[in-house]
C-alpha positions in Angstrom: 100.1 113.8 107.7 98.6 110.4 108.6 96.0 109.5 106.0 94.3 106.8 108.3 91.0 107.7 109.7 90.3 104.6 111.8 92.3 101.7 113.1 91.0 98.2 112.8 89.9 96.5 116.0 87.7 93.6 117.1 84.5 95.5 116.4 85.8 97.0 113.1 85.8 94.3 110.4 86.4 96.8 107.6 89.8 98.1 108.8 90.9 101.6 108.0 89.3 104.1 105.7 91.7 105.1 103.0 92.1 108.5 101.3 92.4 108.8 97.6 96.2 109.3 97.9 96.6 106.0 100.0 94.5 104.0 97.5 96.5 105.4 94.5 99.8 104.5 96.4 98.5 101.0 97.3 97.3 100.1 93.8 100.0 102.1 91.9 97.8 103.8 89.3 96.9 107.4 88.5 93.6 109.0 89.6 92.0 108.8 86.2 93.0 105.1 85.9 91.5 104.4 89.3 88.2 105.9 88.2 88.2 103.9 84.9 88.8 100.8 87.1 85.8 101.6 89.2 83.7 101.5 85.9 85.2 98.1 84.7 82.3 95.7 84.3 84.5 92.6 84.5 86.3 93.3 87.8 85.2 96.7 89.1 87.4 98.4 91.6 85.5 99.2 94.8 84.0 102.7 94.7 84.4 105.3 97.5 82.2 106.2 100.3 81.7 109.9 101.1 82.5 111.2 104.5 82.2 115.0 104.9 82.6 115.5 101.2 85.8 113.4 101.0 86.0 110.3 99.0 87.2 107.4 101.2 87.7 103.7 100.5 87.1 100.8 102.9 90.5 99.1 103.2 89.0 95.6 103.3 87.3 96.2 100.0 90.6 97.3 98.5 92.5 94.2 99.9 89.8 91.8 98.6 90.0 93.5 95.1 93.7 93.1 95.0 93.5 89.5 96.2 91.0 88.7 93.5 93.3 90.3 90.8 96.2 88.2 92.0 94.1 85.1 92.1 92.9 85.6 88.5 96.3 86.6 87.1 98.4 84.0 88.8 95.8 81.2 89.0 96.0 81.0 92.8 93.1 79.5 94.6 93.8 81.4 97.9 96.0 84.5 97.4 95.6 85.7 101.0 96.7 82.2 102.2 99.7 82.5 99.8 100.5 86.0 101.4 100.4 84.5 104.9 102.8 81.7 103.8 105.2 84.4 102.3 105.0 86.3 105.7 105.9 83.1 107.6 108.8 82.4 105.3 110.0 86.0 105.7 109.7 85.5 109.5 111.8 82.4 109.3 114.5 84.3 107.4 114.3 87.6 109.3 113.1 86.8 112.7 110.1 88.0 114.8 111.7 91.3 116.0 112.4 92.6 112.4 109.0 91.5 111.1 107.1 93.1 114.0 108.8 96.4 113.3 107.4 96.3 109.7 104.0 94.9 110.4 104.7 91.2 110.2 102.1 90.6 112.8 99.5 90.6 110.0 99.8 86.8 109.7 98.6 86.2 113.2 95.1 85.0 113.5 92.5 87.5 114.6 90.7 86.8 117.9 87.0 86.6 117.4 
């Protein structure tokens, strides 16, 4: 079953809404650890929003939290920029067709 609720688009700056399972898979922690991370006063994980009784997370919030964790732990000033550089390097090694099949188009600038 596809856990995505919405697809990002030009009028959707928040991206997808993620289920608990998708967030747990993305962050790599248990459910109890995730809820402890939400309570962390130093670097709280974004809390869910409720949709029809389901807890959902805004994808953009999760991505920004992960970028902040990477920035703080690795001392990077721009972790998303670093990610784009890594995608470009992978594109050089693998070629456009391979990257597009695995979502490599993420490094393309958004029209806006």
